[in-house]
Each structure stands twice: as structure tokens, then as C-alpha cells.
ZAMARGU-4260 file (C-alpha; in steps of 0.2 Angstrom, whole numbers, plus 5000, padded with zeros to 4 digits):
<rodrens>
0) 5334/4650/4132 | 5316/4646/4137 | 5303/4634/4131 | 5288/4640/4122 | 5275/4647/4134
5) 5260/4648/4124 | 5254/4630/4128 | 5248/4632/4146 | 5231/4623/4143 | 5238/4611/4131
10) 5252/4604/4141 | 5266/4616/4139 | 5274/4626/4153 | 5265/4641/4158 | 5273/4659/4157
15) 5285/4661/4171 | 5285/4643/4176 | 5302/4636/4180 | 5311/4625/4166 | 5325/4613/4167
20) 5341/4621/4172 | 5350/4627/4156 | 5368/4627/4152 | 5375/4618/4167 | 5381/4602/4160
25) 5397/4601/4150 | 5404/4586/4140 | 5412/4578/4155 | 5396/4579/4165 | 5386/4570/4152
30) 5399/4557/4149 | 5399/4554/4168 | 5380/4551/4167 | 5381/4540/4153 | 5395/4529/4158
35) 5389/4528/4176 | 5372/4521/4169 | 5383/4507/4161 | 5389/4502/4178 | 5407/4497/4172
40) 5412/4488/4188 | 5396/4478/4189 | 5397/4474/4171 | 5415/4468/4172 | 5415/4459/4189
45) 5397/4452/4187 | 5396/4449/4168 | 5413/4448/4160 | 5417/4431/4168 | 5401/4423/4159
50) 5407/4431/4143 | 5424/4422/4145 | 5416/4406/4150 | 5404/4406/4135 | 5415/4414/4122
55) 5433/4409/4127 | 5448/4420/4128 | 5442/4430/4113 | 5428/4438/4124 | 5437/4455/4123
60) 5434/4456/4105 | 5415/4455/4107 | 5416/4471/4118 | 5427/4479/4105 | 5416/4474/4090
65) 5400/4481/4099 | 5409/4497/4102 | 5413/4499/4084 | 5395/4495/4079 | 5389/4509/4091
70) 5402/4521/4085 | 5394/4518/4067 | 5377/4522/4075 | 5384/4538/4083 | 5389/4544/4066
75) 5371/4546/4060 | 5364/4549/4078 | 5375/4564/4080 | 5372/4571/4062 | 5353/4572/4067
80) 5357/4580/4084 | 5356/4598/4079 | 5339/4595/4072 | 5332/4589/4088 | 5328/4602/4101
85) 5320/4594/4116 | 5323/4581/4129 | 5314/4566/4121 | 5329/4557/4113 | 5323/4541/4105
90) 5305/4549/4105 | 5310/4564/4095 | 5322/4555/4083 | 5310/4541/4079 | 5295/4554/4077
95) 5305/4565/4066 | 5311/4550/4055 | 5297/4537/4055 | 5282/4547/4060 | 5272/4551/4076
100) 5264/4534/4079 | 5281/4525/4078 | 5288/4539/4089 | 5275/4538/4102 | 5277/4519/4102
105) 5296/4522/4105 | 5292/4534/4119 | 5282/4521/4128 | 5294/4508/4125 | 5308/4519/4131
110) 5299/4523/4147 | 5295/4504/4150 | 5313/4499/4146 | 5322/4511/4156 | 5310/4508/4171
115) 5313/4489/4169 | 5332/4491/4169 | 5332/4504/4183 | 5319/4495/4195 | 5326/4478/4192
120) 5343/4485/4196 | 5337/4488/4214 | 5337/4470/4216 | 5355/4468/4212 | 5359/4484/4224
125) 5349/4475/4238 | 5358/4459/4235 | 5376/4466/4235 | 5372/4478/4249 | 5366/4464/4260
130) 5380/4452/4257 | 5393/4465/4259 | 5386/4473/4275 | 5384/4455/4282 | 5402/4450/4277
135) 5411/4466/4282 | 5401/4473/4296 | 5391/4458/4303 | 5375/4468/4299 | 5362/4456/4293
140) 5347/4465/4285 | 5335/4459/4272 | 5339/4464/4254 | 5323/4473/4251 | 5327/4485/4266
145) 5343/4490/4257 | 5334/4492/4241 | 5321/4503/4248 | 5336/4514/4256 | 5343/4515/4238
150) 5326/4521/4231 | 5326/4535/4244 | 5344/4540/4240 | 5341/4540/4221 | 5325/4550/4224
155) 5334/4563/4234 | 5349/4565/4222 | 5337/4566/4207 | 5326/4579/4216 | 5341/4590/4219
160) 5350/4600/4205 | 5356/4590/4190 | 5373/4598/4193 | 5374/4590/4210 | 5369/4573/4202
165) 5383/4575/4190 | 5396/4579/4204 | 5390/4563/4214 | 5392/4552/4198 | 5409/4559/4194
170) 5416/4554/4211 | 5407/4536/4211 | 5412/4533/4193 | 5431/4538/4196 | 5431/4526/4211
175) 5424/4511/4202 | 5435/4513/4186 | 5450/4517/4197 | 5449/4500/4207 | 5448/4490/4190
180) 5463/4500/4183 | 5472/4496/4199 | 5470/4478/4196 | 5475/4480/4178 | 5491/4489/4182
185) 5495/4476/4195 | 5493/4462/4182 | 5503/4471/4170 | 5517/4474/4183 | 5518/4456/4188
190) 5517/4450/4170 | 5500/4440/4173 | 5500/4422/4176 | 5512/4417/4162 | 5517/4433/4154
195) 5506/4445/4144 | 5500/4439/4128 | 5489/4445/4114 | 5481/4428/4109 | 5464/4435/4115
200) 5464/4446/4099 | 5469/4432/4087 | 5456/4431/4073 | 5454/4412/4076 | 5447/4416/4094
205) 5433/4427/4086 | 5426/4412/4077 | 5422/4403/4093 | 5405/4395/4093 | 5400/4404/4109
210) 5404/4421/4103 | 5386/4424/4096 | 5380/4424/4114 | 5394/4434/4120 | 5390/4448/4108
215) 5373/4448/4115 | 5381/4451/4133 | 5392/4464/4126 | 5378/4473/4118 | 5369/4475/4135
220) 5385/4482/4143 | 5383/4498/4133 | 5365/4501/4138 | 5362/4520/4142 | 5375/4528/4131
225) 5362/4535/4119 | 5355/4545/4134 | 5367/4559/4129 | 5353/4567/4119 | 5342/4567/4135
230) 5352/4581/4143 | 5352/4592/4128 | 5341/4605/4136 | 5353/4606/4151 | 5369/4605/4141
235) 5381/4620/4137 | 5382/4622/4118 | 5372/4606/4115 | 5376/4606/4096 | 5394/4602/4101
240) 5392/4595/4118 | 5380/4581/4114 | 5390/4573/4099 | 5406/4575/4109 | 5399/4566/4124
245) 5392/4552/4113 | 5408/4548/4105 | 5418/4549/4121 | 5406/4538/4130 | 5406/4525/4117
250) 5425/4525/4115 | 5428/4524/4134 | 5416/4510/4137 | 5422/4500/4122 | 5441/4502/4126
255) 5439/4500/4144 | 5428/4484/4143 | 5440/4477/4131 | 5456/4481/4141 | 5449/4475/4158
260) 5442/4459/4151 | 5459/4455/4142 | 5468/4459/4159 | 5457/4447/4169 | 5462/4433/4156
265) 5480/4438/4158 | 5478/4437/4177 | 5474/4419/4177 | 5482/4414/4160 | 5474/4411/4143
270) 5475/4392/4145 | 5466/4393/4162 | 5454/4407/4159 | 5439/4398/4153 | 5440/4385/4167
275) 5442/4399/4180 | 5428/4409/4174 | 5416/4393/4173 | 5421/4387/4190 | 5419/4403/4200
280) 5411/4417/4189 | 5405/4427/4204 | 5422/4427/4212 | 5434/4428/4198 | 5438/4447/4199
285) 5438/4447/4218 | 5450/4432/4219 | 5462/4440/4207 | 5461/4457/4216 | 5466/4448/4232
290) 5480/4439/4223 | 5487/4454/4213 | 5483/4468/4225 | 5478/4462/4242 | 5463/4458/4252
295) 5460/4477/4257 | 5457/4481/4238 | 5445/4467/4237 | 5435/4474/4252 | 5435/4491/4243
300) 5430/4483/4227 | 5415/4475/4235 | 5409/4491/4242 | 5412/4500/4225 | 5400/4487/4217
305) 5387/4494/4228 | 5391/4512/4223 | 5393/4507/4205 | 5375/4501/4205 | 5369/4517/4215
310) 5377/4528/4201 | 5368/4518/4187 | 5352/4519/4197 | 5353/4538/4198 | 5358/4540/4179
315) 5343/4529/4174 | 5332/4539/4186 | 5337/4555/4177 | 5334/4548/4160 | 5317/4542/4165
320) 5311/4558/4173 | 5317/4568/4157 | 5306/4556/4146 | 5292/4560/4158 | 5296/4578/4156
325) 5295/4578/4137 | 5279/4568/4137 | 5271/4578/4151 | 5274/4594/4142 | 5264/4587/4127
330) 5250/4580/4138 | 5254/4562/4133 | 5257/4559/4151 | 5248/4570/4165 | 5256/4587/4164
335) 5262/4585/4182 | 5277/4575/4174 | 5282/4591/4166 | 5282/4601/4183 | 5299/4608/4187
340) 5304/4612/4205 | 5306/4631/4207 | 5323/4630/4216 | 5331/4614/4211 | 5325/4614/4193
345) 5322/4596/4192 | 5306/4586/4186 | 5302/4583/4204 | 5285/4576/4203 | 5290/4564/4189
350) 5304/4559/4200 | 5293/4555/4215 | 5281/4545/4205 | 5296/4535/4197 | 5303/4532/4215
355) 5286/4526/4222 | 5284/4514/4207 | 5301/4507/4211 | 5297/4505/4229 | 5281/4496/4225
360) 5290/4484/4214 | 5303/4480/4227 | 5290/4477/4240 | 5280/4466/4228 | 5296/4456/4224
365) 5300/4454/4243 | 5282/4448/4247 | 5282/4436/4232 | 5298/4429/4239 | 5308/4432/4223
370) 5327/4430/4223 | 5333/4448/4222 | 5347/4444/4209 | 5342/4429/4199 | 5324/4434/4197
375) 5320/4452/4202 | 5336/4459/4194 | 5339/4448/4179 | 5321/4444/4174 | 5315/4462/4176
380) 5331/4469/4167 | 5330/4458/4152 | 5315/4465/4142 | 5322/4482/4146 | 5339/4477/4137
385) 5329/4470/4122 | 5319/4486/4121 | 5333/4498/4121 | 5343/4488/4108 | 5327/4489/4097
390) 5325/4507/4100 | 5343/4510/4095 | 5340/4501/4078 | 5324/4511/4075 | 5333/4527/4079
395) 5346/4522/4066 | 5333/4519/4053 | 5325/4535/4058 | 5340/4545/4055 | 5341/4538/4037
400) 5322/4542/4034 | 5324/4559/4041 | 5338/4565/4029 | 5329/4556/4014 | 5313/4566/4017
405) 5322/4582/4021 | 5337/4584/4009 | 5339/4602/4014 | 5343/4596/4032 | 5357/4585/4025
410) 5365/4600/4016 | 5384/4601/4020 | 5383/4583/4028 | 5391/4569/4019 | 5381/4554/4013
415) 5392/4543/4025 | 5383/4551/4040 | 5366/4552/4033 | 5364/4536/4023 | 5378/4523/4025
420) 5381/4524/4043 | 5363/4524/4049 | 5358/4510/4037 | 5373/4500/4042 | 5371/4503/4061
425) 5352/4499/4060 | 5355/4482/4052 | 5369/4478/4064 | 5358/4483/4079 | 5344/4472/4073
430) 5357/4458/4073 | 5362/4462/4090 | 5344/4463/4096 | 5341/4446/4088 | 5356/4438/4097
435) 5350/4444/4114 | 5333/4437/4111 | 5340/4421/4104 | 5352/4419/4120 | 5341/4427/4133
440) 5344/4412/4144 | 5362/4419/4146 | 5354/4434/4155 | 5340/4426/4164 | 5344/4407/4167
445) 5326/4404/4165 | 5315/4393/4154 | 5311/4397/4136 | 5293/4400/4142 | 5299/4414/4154
450) 5311/4421/4141 | 5299/4423/4127 | 5286/4430/4139 | 5299/4443/4144 | 5303/4447/4125
455) 5284/4448/4121 | 5282/4463/4132 | 5293/4473/4121 | 5282/4473/4105 | 5266/4474/4115
460) 5272/4490/4124 | 5278/4498/4107 | 5261/4494/4099 | 5251/4501/4114 | 5261/4517/4111
465) 5257/4517/4092 | 5238/4514/4096 | 5239/4528/4109 | 5246/4540/4095 | 5232/4534/4083
470) 5219/4538/4096 | 5226/4555/4099 | 5226/4558/4081 | 5207/4554/4079 | 5201/4563/4095
475) 5213/4577/4098 | 5221/4582/4081 | 5229/4598/4088 | 5238/4588/4102 | 5243/4576/4089
480) 5251/4589/4078 | 5262/4595/4093 | 5269/4578/4097 | 5288/4579/4098 | 5288/4597/4093
485) 5293/4605/4110 | 5308/4615/4106 | 5322/4625/4115 | 5322/4643/4109 | 5338/4653/4110
</rodrens>
């Protein structure tokens, strides 16, 4: 399979130029990329205690509910997959369904959002690496030095073959999920604090007044699952691989988050869980790991949080560079973003540019004296989370619009997949986006002025992308006609 080669002067690959490596990723590889981006250990140890503190012992239900919403989204998302033939993901879906201006707005917002999430995450990486190295090894280095080291490692792994990246992520992901399952098994074996109970799943606990905010936290925990479509060009049998990977990623994350959150509640006891999570949210998982498994496991868990973040950073880096590849191929971005390394078959120039941007942001945060976790990580991440949730909602509506405009494409596909599921998912995701915006203070701990400034970046970036599309339409109509049209040819 090769990309069209007739577009040399217009932004496409030239004849004989290397392309992304074809047919190297199976279902498991893509699932590893997607689940690694969600950083399960970081989400559970770093965020789940806040979910329990705000939402009570019904917090596991929030993760389960969001998993169901995203499964509904996947029904329509995967129905359209076979009609999308490039690495643009949200860009391609929204363009085909809602038009090129909305599509390019989505592309710009996706680039902004994934970069915000990934670059902000270097703050958390630097923070945890510094504190862990200091506590376990007595090595006291500034957070920004660890963060820059992380940038270098991510760049190197992204520069190399996508297949190598998949193998690295597989190892890191198995390790981080394994340590959490070890804690869960120990809690089950010892019967928790006061016996294992199912009161977390009682309907009355779903009506807790704080659950609205917890649903927002839970929505953010799934960020990155939609990137299954990003790897279409590198997947084996993509019409089957991408849908399967999407469903598996959502099912795993939804069930895993629900189970582990329930287990940590059982570890301290339902009647004590809210107080324990409120008193020591940062230490809840570590304290229980020591109590149920041993201090040696706690030390391992602390190291694995760092590798969890590294895995997520690499997964997001790969997503960003493949958006750059798609846009560079169409000259929306400079064509260098579409240059593929002749040996490693990676978008190496785009990867280098993204890594330099991350390094510059880390350096700027360090010079400004920003706290690596509460400011650099949480503040930079937040507009990215809002942006991705909005893109998911737009993609759901795009699926509905696509099949309405092209009934032939819906032939043989049920109305459940082409009408009901996309509309329902779109409405639910708009609700989730609104919840996150309403309770952004749970993410940032900042003032309303800061929070609304961060939220405002999302529509501004989207509208800039729309304006760019309209400018291209007016000045370069041939290029405009080719937007989101790059296809894989068998």
C-alpha cells in the first residue's frame, strides 16, 4: 500500500519517498498506545482519591458511566472508520461530516490539545522523577532537568520505528497495571478493611451532589482512546484492527478504573473512604500499598508512576506527529512535517519540532518559577482536556452528518450505528465537556479568571483553524479541494 505520489509540488509525498511503515501494528499494539496515553497508574493514584473525596464511595460508578458513554461513541466512530483512509483521525472525520472549515478547525484544535496535554505532562514527569529520585536515591536534581531528560527519551523513541515504540509501551503498561492489580488482589485476599461490599454500586450513591464534578474527572481519564484511528496507515487490516482496538481500549479503561477505584475504597472501608481520600489524596494509594502488600511494592509503585507518565508522553508524541504528518502532506503545515525517515519510517522532522517545543515550554516554566505540578502540569493540561472532549462531541455529530449526506455509505449498516449512537454520544459528550468546564477548578485549583482564560483558548484555536480554511479556499482553491483527501491505496 502506498500513498498517492502525484502531489510532490503540492504537499504530497514524492515518488519513491518513504512512507509510514505499513502493516506493523496489530490490535494489541494499538491498544497499548491508546491505554498508555491514558496513564492508568497516574490516573488512579493521582486523581481517583479526589474523585472519592468529591463524589463519595459512588465514584467507581462515574468511571463506569463514562466508559458506557464512550462505548456508545465508538459504535458510530467505528462505523465510519472504513470510509477514512488517512492518519488525520478527528480532522478526517469532522471534515467528511461537517465540512472542510470545521475539519481544519478540528485539526488545529487537536494539535493544540494534544500538545497541551503532552507538554504539560512533562511537569508531572519532572515532579515525580525529582521527588522519587531524592527519596529513594538521595539524588536531588531540579524538576526541569528530569523533564528535559524525559523530552530527550520521548524524542528518541518517537524517532525510532513505531514497532519499537509499541514494544516499549507494552512493557511499561503491563508493569503499571500489574502493580495496581497486585494491590487489588491483596485487598480481596485480606477482605479489605471491613469485608468486601458492593455499596459503591448502590443507585443512591450515584445521586451524590458531588458526582457531577467526578464525571468531569472521569471523562478526562479516558483522554487518548480515540487515537486508535491515528494509526490506521500503520495497522494490519485497518478496517478490522482499528474498531477492535477502539472497543478493547474503552472496555479495558472503563472496567479497570471502576475496579481499582472500588478496591481502594474497600481497602480503607466504605465508611472511612471519603475522609481518608480528603486527608491524604496524594498518599492514599501508597499508604494502602504499604499496608496490604509491603513497602517494597510502594517503592516500585513510585517508580512506575514515572514510567507511566513516560509511556503516556510517548503515546501522545506519536499522536501529535501523525497529525503533523497528515497536515504536512496537504501543506497546511510546512511539508517538512510529512517527511518520513528513510530507515525508521517515522515522521522524524515533525517529532523533532514537537520535542523542541516541549523543551522550550519546560525551560520557560522553569525560568518563570512555575510549580511543575500545580501550575505547569494542571494549568497547561486543562485546555487540552476540554479541547479533546469537544472534538469527540464534534466527531460524533460528524458521523451522523456523514451518513445522512451519503446514504450509500450507510448501506448494510444499521440506523443504530449511523443515527442513534452518534447523536446520543454527541449530546452526552457535550454534557461531559460542560461538566469539565463548570468544575475546571477541580483540575486546576485556580481562580475563575484563570480557569475561564484556559477554557477560552479552545474556541479561539478552533476558530483560527476555520479562518485558515476559509483563507485557503479563497486563495488556493486547489489545495482546499484536497484537504483531508489523502488516502491509502491498496
